[in-house]
C-alpha positions in Angstrom: -0.7 -72.0 -18.3 -3.9 -72.1 -19.9 -4.8 -69.2 -22.0 -8.2 -67.5 -21.2 -10.3 -65.8 -24.1 -13.2 -63.5 -23.0 -15.8 -64.1 -25.5 -19.4 -65.2 -26.7 -20.5 -67.1 -29.8 -22.1 -64.5 -31.7 -19.1 -62.3 -31.5 -17.4 -62.7 -35.3 -14.1 -60.8 -33.7 -14.1 -63.2 -30.8 -14.2 -66.0 -33.2 -11.1 -64.7 -35.2 -9.0 -65.4 -32.2 -10.5 -68.3 -31.0 -10.0 -69.8 -34.3 -6.4 -69.0 -34.3 -5.9 -70.2 -30.9 -7.8 -73.6 -32.0 -6.1 -74.2 -35.2 -2.5 -73.4 -33.5 -2.9 -76.1 -31.1 -2.3 -73.6 -28.1 -3.9 -74.8 -24.8 -6.8 -72.2 -24.5 -10.2 -72.2 -22.8 -13.0 -69.9 -23.5 -14.8 -67.7 -20.9 -18.3 -66.6 -21.5 -18.9 -62.8 -21.6 -22.8 -62.2 -21.1 -23.0 -59.3 -23.5 -26.4 -59.2 -24.1 -27.1 -58.8 -20.5 -24.7 -55.8 -20.6 -21.7 -57.3 -18.7 -19.4 -55.6 -21.0 -20.6 -52.2 -19.8 -19.9 -53.2 -16.1 -17.3 -52.1 -13.9 -16.0 -55.7 -13.5 -15.5 -56.1 -17.0 -14.0 -52.8 -17.6 -11.2 -53.6 -15.4 -10.3 -56.1 -17.9 -10.8 -53.9 -20.5 -11.5 -50.2 -20.3 -12.4 -50.1 -24.0 -15.5 -52.2 -22.9 -15.3 -54.8 -25.6 -14.8 -58.6 -26.6 -12.7 -60.3 -26.9 -10.1 -60.1 -24.5 -7.0 -62.5 -24.2 -5.6 -63.3 -20.9 -2.0 -65.6 -20.8 -0.5 -65.2 -17.1 0.5 -61.6 -17.1 -0.2 -60.6 -20.4 -3.2 -59.1 -21.4 -4.5 -58.3 -25.0 -7.5 -56.6 -26.4 -8.1 -56.3 -30.5 -8.8 -59.4 -32.2 -5.8 -58.6 -34.6 -3.5 -58.1 -32.0 -4.4 -61.6 -30.5 -3.8 -63.4 -33.8 -0.5 -61.6 -33.9 0.4 -62.7 -30.6 -0.7 -66.6 -31.5 1.8 -66.0 -34.3 4.6 -65.0 -32.0 4.1 -67.9 -29.6 3.7 -70.4 -32.6 5.2 -69.3 -35.7 2.2 -70.0 -37.8 -0.2 -67.7 -39.9 1.8 -64.6 -40.3 3.2 -65.5 -43.5 6.4 -67.4 -44.8 8.3 -64.3 -45.8 8.5 -60.5 -45.1 6.7 -59.7 -48.2 4.0 -62.1 -47.2 3.9 -60.8 -43.5 3.0 -57.4 -45.1 0.3 -58.5 -47.5 -1.3 -60.8 -44.4 -1.3 -57.2 -42.3 -2.7 -55.4 -45.3 -5.8 -57.9 -45.6 -6.1 -57.9 -41.8 -6.4 -54.2 -41.9 -8.8 -54.0 -44.9 -11.0 -56.9 -43.3 -11.2 -54.7 -40.1 -12.1 -51.3 -41.9 -14.2 -52.6 -44.9 -15.7 -55.8 -44.2 -15.8 -57.2 -40.3 -17.0 -53.7 -38.9 -19.5 -53.4 -41.4 -20.6 -57.1 -41.3 -20.8 -57.0 -37.5 -23.0 -53.9 -37.5 -25.5 -55.0 -40.1 -25.9 -58.3 -38.6 -26.5 -56.6 -34.9 -29.1 -54.3 -36.3 -31.0 -57.1 -38.6 -30.9 -59.7 -35.7 -30.3 -58.6 -32.4 -31.6 -55.2 -32.1 -35.7 -55.0 -31.7 -36.9 -54.1 -35.1 -38.8 -50.7 -33.9 -35.2 -49.4 -32.9 -33.6 -50.1 -36.3 -32.8 -47.1 -38.3 -34.2 -46.4 -41.6 -31.9 -46.5 -44.4 -28.9 -47.9 -42.5 -29.1 -51.5 -43.1 -29.5 -51.1 -46.9 -26.6 -48.5 -47.0 -24.4 -50.9 -45.1 -25.5 -54.0 -47.2 -24.7 -51.9 -50.1 -20.8 -51.5 -48.7 -20.6 -54.9 -47.8 -21.4 -56.3 -51.2 -18.4 -54.1 -52.8 -16.2 -55.7 -50.0 -17.5 -59.2 -50.9 -16.7 -58.6 -54.5 -13.1 -57.2 -53.9 -12.3 -60.5 -51.6 -14.2 -62.7 -54.3 -12.2 -61.5 -57.2 -8.7 -61.7 -55.1 -9.5 -65.4 -54.5 -9.9 -66.4 -57.8 -7.2 -68.7 -58.9 -6.1 -69.1 -55.2 -6.8 -71.1 -52.2 -5.7 -68.8 -49.6 -5.7 -65.0 -49.4 -1.8 -64.9 -49.0 0.7 -67.5 -50.1 0.3 -71.4 -50.1 -1.6 -71.6 -46.7 -3.9 -70.3 -44.1 -2.6 -67.0 -42.6 -4.4 -64.7 -40.5 -5.6 -62.7 -43.3 -8.0 -65.8 -43.8 -8.7 -66.1 -40.2 -9.7 -62.4 -40.2 -11.7 -62.0 -43.3 -13.5 -65.3 -42.5 -14.8 -64.1 -39.0 -18.3 -63.2 -39.8 -18.9 -65.1 -42.9 -19.9 -68.7 -41.2 -22.8 -67.2 -39.2 -26.2 -68.3 -40.2 -27.9 -65.2 -39.5 -29.0 -62.5 -42.2 -27.1 -59.7 -43.0 -26.5 -59.4 -46.6 -24.4 -62.3 -47.0 -25.2 -65.1 -49.4 -22.2 -67.6 -49.7 -23.9 -69.0 -52.8 -23.7 -65.8 -54.5 -19.9 -65.5 -54.3 -18.3 -68.8 -55.8 -14.7 -67.7 -54.9 -15.4 -67.1 -51.4 -17.8 -70.1 -51.1 -14.6 -72.3 -52.3 -12.3 -70.4 -49.8 -14.6 -71.1 -47.0 -14.9 -74.5 -47.9 -10.9 -74.7 -47.7 -11.0 -73.3 -44.2 -13.7 -75.7 -43.2 -11.4 -78.6 -43.8 -8.6 -77.4 -41.6 -8.0 -79.8 -39.0 -9.6 -78.4 -35.7 -12.1 -76.2 -37.6 -15.2 -75.5 -35.8 -18.2 -73.3 -36.3 -18.6 -70.4 -34.2 -21.2 -71.6 -32.4 -19.3 -74.8 -31.5 -15.9 -73.2 -30.5 -17.3 -70.7 -28.2 -20.2 -70.5 -25.7 -23.2 -68.5 -26.4 -25.8 -68.5 -29.0 -29.2 -67.0 -30.4 -30.5 -70.2 -29.2 -29.7 -70.0 -25.6 -31.8 -66.9 -25.2 -34.6 -68.1 -27.7 
């Protein structure tokens, strides 16, 4: 049975799940969610996910929300991306939690404010504050990657697939890839993985569709 991933191209969190599915070789298909016209706030979508968020993964009788849970589900199904030892598995989880708390949540908000919210509605002072916090997160990740090809162990794991979720997007939000050489090298490693695709190639929906 083909897995359905309810998603849209602009969502970095959806990209984390989509990339895990794609790189694992599982049979899946994207289902476009029209976020920018309010679909996630509608009753029909709330029946799928009462949290009103994308992504949602549906595999037969199994329905999952939250991208990290979906990544773990892919690991359960395929044995991939979870870390080779119990110690590595804990380290993978540590970086996934760190990303969700320190980097992706803040990158997603900052990118939304700077690119998808009308300029007159952007709260004064919030964007530079968030960019300052993001700079600290980038510094942490860049330092960790020095001398490493991957965040944990000798191969790609869910830690990598989580932390890269927003870093391939072209819209400005305070991340300049060239300014962080270790992150730049690591992202290039991910781009070279067989099956890797940019979020706007992997999932339907992009700013160009609304231009």
